[in-house]
N, CA, C and O atoms as a GROMACS GRO file, in nm:
protein
  272
    1MET      N    1  11.778   8.673  10.540
    1MET     CA    2  11.701   8.646  10.660
    1MET      C    3  11.568   8.720  10.651
    1MET      O    4  11.567   8.841  10.626
    2PRO      N    5  11.454   8.651  10.670
    2PRO     CA    6  11.324   8.717  10.660
    2PRO      C    7  11.303   8.814  10.776
    2PRO      O    8  11.351   8.792  10.887
    3THR      N    9  11.229   8.921  10.747
    3THR     CA   10  11.202   9.019  10.851
    3THR      C   11  11.090   8.967  10.941
    3THR      O   12  10.997   8.901  10.894
    4LYS      N   13  11.100   8.998  11.069
    4LYS     CA   14  11.002   8.954  11.166
    4LYS      C   15  10.886   9.054  11.169
    4LYS      O   16  10.908   9.175  11.174
    5LYS      N   17  10.764   9.003  11.167
    5LYS     CA   18  10.647   9.091  11.177
    5LYS      C   19  10.631   9.137  11.320
    5LYS      O   20  10.634   9.057  11.414
    6ARG      N   21  10.615   9.266  11.338
    6ARG     CA   22  10.592   9.322  11.471
    6ARG      C   23  10.443   9.328  11.494
    6ARG      O   24  10.371   9.399  11.422
    7LYS      N   25  10.395   9.254  11.593
    7LYS     CA   26  10.252   9.247  11.621
    7LYS      C   27  10.224   9.318  11.753
    7LYS      O   28  10.298   9.302  11.851
    8ARG      N   29  10.116   9.395  11.754
    8ARG     CA   30  10.076   9.467  11.875
    8ARG      C   31   9.934   9.424  11.911
    8ARG      O   32   9.846   9.419  11.826
    9PHE      N   33   9.914   9.394  12.037
    9PHE     CA   34   9.779   9.362  12.083
    9PHE      C   35   9.705   9.490  12.117
    9PHE      O   36   9.764   9.587  12.162
   10ILE      N   37   9.575   9.488  12.095
   10ILE     CA   38   9.490   9.605  12.120
   10ILE      C   39   9.419   9.582  12.253
   10ILE      O   40   9.326   9.501  12.261
   11ALA      N   41   9.462   9.652  12.356
   11ALA     CA   42   9.407   9.635  12.490
   11ALA      C   43   9.259   9.671  12.494
   11ALA      O   44   9.218   9.777  12.447
   12GLY      N   45   9.181   9.581  12.550
   12GLY     CA   46   9.038   9.605  12.568
   12GLY      C   47   8.952   9.582  12.445
   12GLY      O   48   8.830   9.596  12.453
   13ALA      N   49   9.012   9.546  12.332
   13ALA     CA   50   8.935   9.524  12.209
   13ALA      C   51   8.865   9.388  12.214
   13ALA      O   52   8.918   9.292  12.268
   14THR      N   53   8.746   9.383  12.157
   14THR     CA   54   8.667   9.260  12.152
   14THR      C   55   8.659   9.210  12.008
   14THR      O   56   8.630   9.287  11.917
   15CYS      N   57   8.686   9.083  11.989
   15CYS     CA   58   8.679   9.023  11.856
   15CYS      C   59   8.534   9.023  11.808
   15CYS      O   60   8.446   8.979  11.882
   16PRO      N   61   8.507   9.071  11.688
   16PRO     CA   62   8.370   9.073  11.637
   16PRO      C   63   8.314   8.933  11.612
   16PRO      O   64   8.192   8.917  11.608
   17LYS      N   65   8.398   8.834  11.594
   17LYS     CA   66   8.352   8.699  11.563
   17LYS      C   67   8.330   8.614  11.689
   17LYS      O   68   8.220   8.564  11.711
   18CYS      N   69   8.434   8.598  11.773
   18CYS     CA   70   8.423   8.509  11.889
   18CYS      C   71   8.394   8.585  12.019
   18CYS      O   72   8.371   8.522  12.122
   19LYS      N   73   8.393   8.716  12.015
   19LYS     CA   74   8.362   8.804  12.129
   19LYS      C   75   8.463   8.795  12.243
   19LYS      O   76   8.433   8.839  12.354
   20SER      N   77   8.583   8.740  12.218
   20SER     CA   78   8.688   8.735  12.320
   20SER      C   79   8.751   8.873  12.334
   20SER      O   80   8.767   8.946  12.236
   21VAL      N   81   8.787   8.908  12.457
   21VAL     CA   82   8.849   9.037  12.485
   21VAL      C   83   9.000   9.019  12.491
   21VAL      O   84   9.050   8.917  12.538
   22ASP      N   85   9.073   9.119  12.445
   22ASP     CA   86   9.220   9.121  12.446
   22ASP      C   87   9.283   9.012  12.361
   22ASP      O   88   9.389   8.959  12.396
   23THR      N   89   9.221   8.976  12.250
   23THR     CA   90   9.278   8.874  12.161
   23THR      C   91   9.308   8.928  12.022
   23THR      O   92   9.358   8.854  11.937
   24LEU      N   93   9.280   9.056  11.996
   24LEU     CA   94   9.304   9.114  11.864
   24LEU      C   95   9.445   9.171  11.856
   24LEU      O   96   9.491   9.242  11.946
   25MET      N   97   9.513   9.139  11.747
   25MET     CA   98   9.647   9.194  11.724
   25MET      C   99   9.648   9.269  11.593
   25MET      O  100   9.573   9.238  11.500
   26LEU      N  101   9.733   9.369  11.586
   26LEU     CA  102   9.746   9.457  11.471
   26LEU      C  103   9.889   9.447  11.420
   26LEU      O  104   9.984   9.454  11.498
   27PHE      N  105   9.904   9.430  11.288
   27PHE     CA  106  10.037   9.420  11.229
   27PHE      C  107  10.031   9.462  11.083
   27PHE      O  108   9.922   9.472  11.025
   28PHE      N  109  10.148   9.486  11.024
   28PHE     CA  110  10.157   9.521  10.883
   28PHE      C  111  10.211   9.404  10.804
   28PHE      O  112  10.306   9.338  10.846
   29GLU      N  113  10.149   9.376  10.690
   29GLU     CA  114  10.194   9.272  10.599
   29GLU      C  115  10.186   9.328  10.459
   29GLU      O  116  10.078   9.363  10.412
   30ASN      N  117  10.301   9.337  10.392
   30ASN     CA  118  10.308   9.398  10.258
   30ASN      C  119  10.253   9.540  10.258
   30ASN      O  120  10.181   9.580  10.166
   31ASN      N  121  10.286   9.615  10.361
   31ASN     CA  122  10.243   9.755  10.378
   31ASN      C  123  10.092   9.771  10.389
   31ASN      O  124  10.039   9.879  10.360
   32ILE      N  125  10.023   9.668  10.430
   32ILE     CA  126   9.879   9.675  10.453
   32ILE      C  127   9.854   9.641  10.599
   32ILE      O  128   9.904   9.541  10.650
   33GLU      N  129   9.776   9.725  10.666
   33GLU     CA  130   9.745   9.702  10.806
   33GLU      C  131   9.650   9.583  10.819
   33GLU      O  132   9.546   9.579  10.754
   34GLN      N  133   9.687   9.487  10.904
   34GLN     CA  134   9.608   9.366  10.924
   34GLN      C  135   9.562   9.359  11.069
   34GLN      O  136   9.633   9.400  11.160
   35LEU      N  137   9.442   9.306  11.088
   35LEU     CA  138   9.386   9.284  11.220
   35LEU      C  139   9.351   9.136  11.228
   35LEU      O  140   9.288   9.083  11.136
   36ALA      N  141   9.390   9.068  11.336
   36ALA     CA  142   9.362   8.925  11.348
   36ALA      C  143   9.338   8.889  11.494
   36ALA      O  144   9.392   8.951  11.585
   37CYS      N  145   9.254   8.787  11.513
   37CYS     CA  146   9.226   8.735  11.646
   37CYS      C  147   9.311   8.610  11.667
   37CYS      O  148   9.320   8.526  11.578
   38VAL      N  149   9.373   8.598  11.785
   38VAL     CA  150   9.456   8.482  11.813
   38VAL      C  151   9.374   8.363  11.863
   38VAL      O  152   9.428   8.253  11.873
   39LYS      N  153   9.248   8.383  11.896
   39LYS     CA  154   9.162   8.273  11.943
   39LYS      C  155   9.082   8.206  11.832
   39LYS      O  156   9.060   8.086  11.836
   40CYS      N  157   9.040   8.283  11.734
   40CYS     CA  158   8.960   8.227  11.624
   40CYS      C  159   9.026   8.264  11.492
   40CYS      O  160   9.135   8.321  11.491
   41ASP      N  161   8.962   8.235  11.383
   41ASP     CA  162   9.022   8.263  11.251
   41ASP      C  163   8.980   8.398  11.194
   41ASP      O  164   8.994   8.420  11.073
   42TYR      N  165   8.931   8.489  11.277
   42TYR     CA  166   8.891   8.622  11.228
   42TYR      C  167   9.012   8.702  11.185
   42TYR      O  168   9.114   8.706  11.255
   43SER      N  169   9.001   8.766  11.070
   43SER     CA  170   9.105   8.858  11.024
   43SER      C  171   9.042   8.961  10.932
   43SER      O  172   8.938   8.938  10.870
   44GLU      N  173   9.107   9.075  10.926
   44GLU     CA  174   9.058   9.186  10.843
   44GLU      C  175   9.178   9.267  10.799
   44GLU      O  176   9.275   9.280  10.872
   45SER      N  177   9.171   9.323  10.678
   45SER     CA  178   9.278   9.410  10.631
   45SER      C  179   9.220   9.544  10.592
   45SER      O  180   9.105   9.554  10.548
   46GLN      N  181   9.301   9.647  10.610
   46GLN     CA  182   9.257   9.783  10.581
   46GLN      C  183   9.313   9.824  10.446
   46GLN      O  184   9.433   9.813  10.422
   47THR      N  185   9.227   9.870  10.360
   47THR     CA  186   9.269   9.910  10.227
   47THR      C  187   9.327  10.051  10.229
   47THR      O  188   9.304  10.126  10.324
   48ASP      N  189   9.402  10.086  10.127
   48ASP     CA  190   9.459  10.220  10.116
   48ASP      C  191   9.350  10.327  10.111
   48ASP      O  192   9.368  10.436  10.165
   49ARG      N  193   9.239  10.296  10.047
   49ARG     CA  194   9.128  10.392  10.036
   49ARG      C  195   9.072  10.423  10.175
   49ARG      O  196   9.046  10.539  10.207
   50ASP      N  197   9.056  10.319  10.259
   50ASP     CA  198   9.008  10.341  10.396
   50ASP      C  199   9.108  10.424  10.475
   50ASP      O  200   9.068  10.512  10.552
   51THR      N  201   9.236  10.396  10.458
   51THR     CA  202   9.341  10.468  10.529
   51THR      C  203   9.343  10.614  10.490
   51THR      O  204   9.352  10.701  10.576
   52ALA      N  205   9.335  10.643  10.361
   52ALA     CA  206   9.337  10.781  10.312
   52ALA      C  207   9.215  10.858  10.362
   52ALA      O  208   9.226  10.974  10.403
   53LYS      N  209   9.099  10.794  10.359
   53LYS     CA  210   8.976  10.859  10.404
   53LYS      C  211   8.984  10.890  10.553
   53LYS      O  212   8.946  10.999  10.595
   54ALA      N  213   9.034  10.796  10.632
   54ALA     CA  214   9.044  10.816  10.776
   54ALA      C  215   9.148  10.921  10.811
   54ALA      O  216   9.127  11.000  10.902
   55SER      N  217   9.260  10.924  10.739
   55SER     CA  218   9.366  11.018  10.772
   55SER      C  219   9.326  11.163  10.744
   55SER      O  220   9.378  11.254  10.808
   56LYS      N  221   9.235  11.185  10.650
   56LYS     CA  222   9.188  11.321  10.624
   56LYS      C  223   9.102  11.371  10.740
   56LYS      O  224   9.107  11.490  10.773
   57ASN      N  225   9.025  11.282  10.801
   57ASN     CA  226   8.937  11.321  10.910
   57ASN      C  227   9.009  11.325  11.043
   57ASN      O  228   8.975  11.406  11.129
   58ASP      N  229   9.108  11.240  11.062
   58ASP     CA  230   9.180  11.228  11.188
   58ASP      C  231   9.327  11.256  11.167
   58ASP      O  232   9.408  11.163  11.161
   59ALA      N  233   9.365  11.382  11.156
   59ALA     CA  234   9.501  11.419  11.119
   59ALA      C  235   9.606  11.368  11.217
   59ALA      O  236   9.718  11.338  11.175
   60GLY      N  237   9.575  11.355  11.345
   60GLY     CA  238   9.673  11.310  11.443
   60GLY      C  239   9.677  11.159  11.460
   60GLY      O  240   9.759  11.110  11.538
   61VAL      N  241   9.593  11.086  11.391
   61VAL     CA  242   9.584  10.941  11.405
   61VAL      C  243   9.658  10.874  11.290
   61VAL      O  244   9.640  10.913  11.175
   62ILE      N  245   9.740  10.773  11.320
   62ILE     CA  246   9.816  10.704  11.216
   62ILE      C  247   9.726  10.614  11.132
   62ILE      O  248   9.734  10.615  11.010
   63GLY      N  249   9.640  10.536  11.196
   63GLY     CA  250   9.549  10.447  11.124
   63GLY      C  251   9.424  10.424  11.205
   63GLY      O  252   9.428  10.421  11.328
   64VAL      N  253   9.313  10.409  11.138
   64VAL     CA  254   9.186  10.386  11.204
   64VAL      C  255   9.131  10.254  11.154
   64VAL      O  256   9.112  10.236  11.034
   65PHE      N  257   9.104  10.164  11.246
   65PHE     CA  258   9.051  10.033  11.208
   65PHE      C  259   8.911  10.022  11.264
   65PHE      O  260   8.893  10.030  11.386
   66LYS      N  261   8.812  10.004  11.179
   66LYS     CA  262   8.672   9.998  11.221
   66LYS      C  263   8.612   9.864  11.183
   66LYS      O  264   8.560   9.850  11.072
   67PRO      N  265   8.619   9.764  11.273
   67PRO     CA  266   8.557   9.634  11.243
   67PRO      C  267   8.406   9.648  11.227
   67PRO      O  268   8.343   9.731  11.294
   68ASP      N  269   8.348   9.569  11.142
   68ASP     CA  270   8.203   9.575  11.120
   68ASP      C  271   8.124   9.532  11.238
   68ASP      O  272   8.001   9.532  11.234
   0.00000   0.00000   0.00000
């Protein structure tokens, strides 16, 4: 049986592409953090290098996602 992806919406976040509010969701796929908009086709993934760099600066934060 395939595992179900657990998706979390980011309250108050604005999609960088369509500018909709409260449409961005965050989930893990193949141990990579993914960000996607449910209204448009915008998506972004966070690389391990970005995660390691962010975790050194923000010790109490699990992951930092910075859309362009």
